C-alpha positions in Angstrom: 116.2 122.5 146.2 116.8 126.2 145.1 119.0 127.2 142.2 121.3 128.8 144.7 121.7 125.6 146.6 122.4 123.6 143.5 125.0 126.1 142.3 126.6 126.2 145.8 126.9 122.4 145.7 128.4 122.3 142.2 130.9 125.0 143.2 131.9 123.1 146.4 132.4 119.9 144.5 134.3 121.5 141.6 136.6 123.4 144.0 137.3 120.2 146.0 138.3 118.2 143.0 140.1 121.1 141.4 142.3 121.2 144.6 143.0 117.5 144.4 144.1 117.6 140.8 146.4 120.7 140.7 149.5 118.8 142.0 148.9 116.1 139.5 148.4 118.6 136.7 151.9 120.0 137.4 153.4 116.6 136.9 151.4 116.0 133.7 153.2 118.9 132.1 156.5 117.0 132.1 155.3 113.4 131.5 157.0 111.5 128.6 154.8 110.2 125.7 153.6 106.6 125.8 151.2 104.6 123.6 148.0 102.9 124.6 147.9 99.1 123.8 144.8 97.3 122.6 142.3 96.1 125.2 143.0 92.7 126.6 146.7 92.9 125.9 149.2 93.4 128.8 150.9 96.6 128.0 154.0 95.5 129.9 154.4 92.5 127.6 154.6 94.8 124.7 156.8 97.6 126.0 158.5 97.3 129.3 159.2 101.0 129.3 155.6 101.8 130.2 156.0 99.9 133.5 158.5 102.3 135.0 156.3 105.4 134.9 155.5 106.7 138.4 152.8 104.6 140.2 150.1 105.7 142.6 150.8 104.5 146.1 149.1 103.6 149.3 145.4 104.0 149.6 144.9 105.3 146.1 146.7 102.3 144.6 144.7 99.9 146.7 141.5 101.5 145.7 142.0 101.4 141.9 143.5 97.9 142.1 140.2 96.6 143.3 138.4 98.2 140.3 140.6 97.7 137.3 142.7 94.8 135.8 146.5 95.4 136.1 146.9 94.7 132.4 144.5 97.4 131.5 146.2 100.0 133.7 149.8 99.1 132.9 150.3 101.7 130.2 148.4 104.5 132.0 150.6 107.1 133.7 150.2 108.1 137.3 148.7 111.4 136.2 145.7 109.2 135.1 145.6 106.7 137.9 146.3 109.2 140.7 143.0 111.0 140.0 140.8 107.8 139.7 138.1 108.5 142.3 135.6 106.0 141.1 133.5 103.3 142.9 133.4 100.8 140.0 134.6 100.0 136.5 131.9 101.1 134.1 133.9 100.2 131.0 133.9 96.6 132.2 130.1 96.5 132.8 129.4 98.4 129.6 130.7 95.6 127.3 131.8 98.3 124.8 132.1 97.3 121.2 134.4 98.5 118.3 133.0 101.5 116.5 130.7 102.7 119.3 130.5 106.4 120.5 130.9 106.5 124.2 130.2 109.4 126.6 131.7 109.6 130.1 129.8 111.9 132.5 132.3 113.4 135.0 135.4 112.1 133.2 138.0 113.4 135.6 141.6 112.7 134.6 140.3 110.3 131.9 140.9 106.8 133.2 137.6 105.4 132.0 137.8 107.3 128.7 141.2 105.8 127.9 140.0 102.3 128.8 136.9 102.9 126.7 139.1 104.2 123.8 140.9 100.8 123.7 137.6 98.9 123.6 135.9 100.9 120.8 139.1 101.1 118.8 140.0 103.6 116.0 136.6 103.5 114.4 134.9 104.5 117.7 135.0 107.7 119.6 135.0 108.7 123.3 133.8 112.0 124.8 134.6 113.0 128.3 132.6 115.8 130.0 133.6 117.4 133.3 132.7 120.7 135.0 136.1 121.3 136.6 138.5 123.2 134.4 141.6 121.7 136.0 140.2 118.2 135.3 139.7 119.0 131.7 143.2 120.4 131.3 144.7 117.4 133.0 142.6 114.9 130.9 143.6 116.7 127.6 147.3 116.5 128.6 146.9 112.9 129.5 145.3 112.2 126.1 148.4 113.6 124.5 150.7 111.6 126.8 149.0 108.3 125.9 148.4 109.1 122.3 144.6 108.7 122.5 143.5 110.1 119.2 139.9 108.9 119.5 139.2 110.7 122.7 138.1 114.3 123.4 137.3 116.2 126.6 134.6 118.9 126.9 134.1 121.4 129.7 130.5 121.4 130.9 127.9 120.3 133.4 126.3 116.9 133.3 123.0 118.6 133.9 123.4 120.3 130.5 125.6 117.9 128.5 127.5 119.7 125.7 126.7 116.9 123.2 124.3 116.7 120.3 121.0 114.8 120.7 120.8 111.1 119.7 124.5 111.0 119.0 125.9 108.5 121.6 125.7 104.7 121.8 126.7 104.3 125.4 126.9 106.6 128.4 129.2 105.6 131.3 129.9 107.4 134.6 131.9 106.4 137.6 130.8 107.8 141.0 129.8 111.1 139.6 126.0 111.4 139.3 125.7 111.3 143.1 127.6 114.6 143.1 124.9 116.3 141.1 122.2 118.2 143.1 119.9 117.8 140.1 119.9 114.2 139.2 116.6 114.3 137.4 118.2 116.8 134.9 121.2 114.5 134.5 119.1 111.5 133.5 116.9 113.6 131.2 120.0 114.9 129.5 121.4 111.4 129.3 118.3 110.2 127.5 118.4 113.1 125.1 122.0 112.5 123.9 121.6 108.7 123.6 120.6 107.1 120.3 117.3 105.1 120.3 118.2 101.8 121.9 121.4 103.3 123.5 122.4 102.3 127.0 123.3 104.0 130.2 125.8 101.9 132.3 127.1 103.6 135.4 128.8 102.9 138.7 127.6 105.1 141.5 127.2 105.4 145.3 123.7 104.7 146.7 122.1 104.0 150.1 120.5 100.6 150.6 118.6 101.8 153.7 117.3 105.2 155.0 119.6 108.1 154.4 120.9 109.5 157.8 119.3 112.7 159.0 121.1 115.8 158.2 123.7 114.2 155.9 122.4 116.0 152.8 123.2 119.4 154.5 126.9 118.5 154.9 128.7 120.3 152.1 132.0 118.5 152.7 130.2 115.1 152.4 128.8 116.2 149.0 132.3 116.2 147.6 132.9 112.9 149.4 130.2 111.1 147.4 128.0 110.7 150.5 125.6 113.5 151.0 124.3 113.4 147.4 123.8 109.6 147.3 120.2 108.5 146.9 118.4 105.4 148.1 118.9 102.8 145.5 115.2 102.6 144.8 115.0 106.3 144.4 118.0 106.2 142.0 116.2 103.6 139.8 113.0 105.6 140.0 114.7 108.8 138.8 116.1 107.0 135.8 112.8 105.5 134.9 111.1 108.9 135.4 113.5 110.3 132.8 112.1 107.9 130.2 114.5 104.9 130.4 113.4 101.3 130.3 114.7 98.0 131.6 116.5 99.6 134.5 118.5 97.2 136.6 120.7 98.1 139.7 123.0 95.8 141.6 124.4 97.2 144.8 127.2 96.0 147.0 127.4 97.5 150.5 130.7 98.9 151.7 131.9 97.0 154.8 131.2 99.0 157.9 129.4 101.9 156.2 125.9 101.2 157.4 124.0 101.0 154.2 126.3 103.0 151.8 126.9 100.9 148.7 128.4 100.9 145.2 125.8 100.2 142.6 126.2 99.0 139.0 123.2 100.3 137.0 122.1 99.6 133.4 119.2 101.2 131.6 118.1 101.7 127.9 116.6 104.5 125.9 113.5 103.1 124.2 113.8 102.3 120.5 110.8 104.5 119.7 
């Protein structure tokens, strides 16, 4: 793939998600302040006020309800949940621990960062990276709304992660790496920023059978997490080629989507 093609794909994806987030960003500017509750506690048992914030509706609500526990989302405003475009719950599969440094590739409005922030606690730190300026602005506003003091958001591409080498314990990502036209660079960068022994735990879209002819040339489908999806075996091979070890992928096919699946993937940077 040429540099021009890669840049065109990134621009198409960024413009698509930027367009989706602008109406939500307008709402975020007038959201009241709330406070995140510790992981595992039902926010509505602590403060009923959090439960009257505007809720996502329809298809979006149904989608996120399948991925996240109600108790974990109860204190997150609609400006977070309405831009949750994931295909899994990487904070759940990552088994995050207090004090860890977590990096979210393609952090969007911040939902996985805020859930991770609860899990790592005040001694931990969470960094969200996204290439879409509107997403970063929204995520930073959301962080102020929920009072997340152990979270920061950085503008940048996941093919050139704006994070120091060997500084991160865990990398998470939710239905984003498929959007990159240069996944080999993404996985090399992920290896670079992880500490020795650190882990990559992501949810992403993959194919479990041959990719349909011509699908990778459909620019609209790139933004829809379809055109950029790899065969599951190729996805695992790309991670291994970057230098990761103990790579395991578990894929669940979407009903009626002819081989398109959501995969939970874990891999480790070698200790030496």
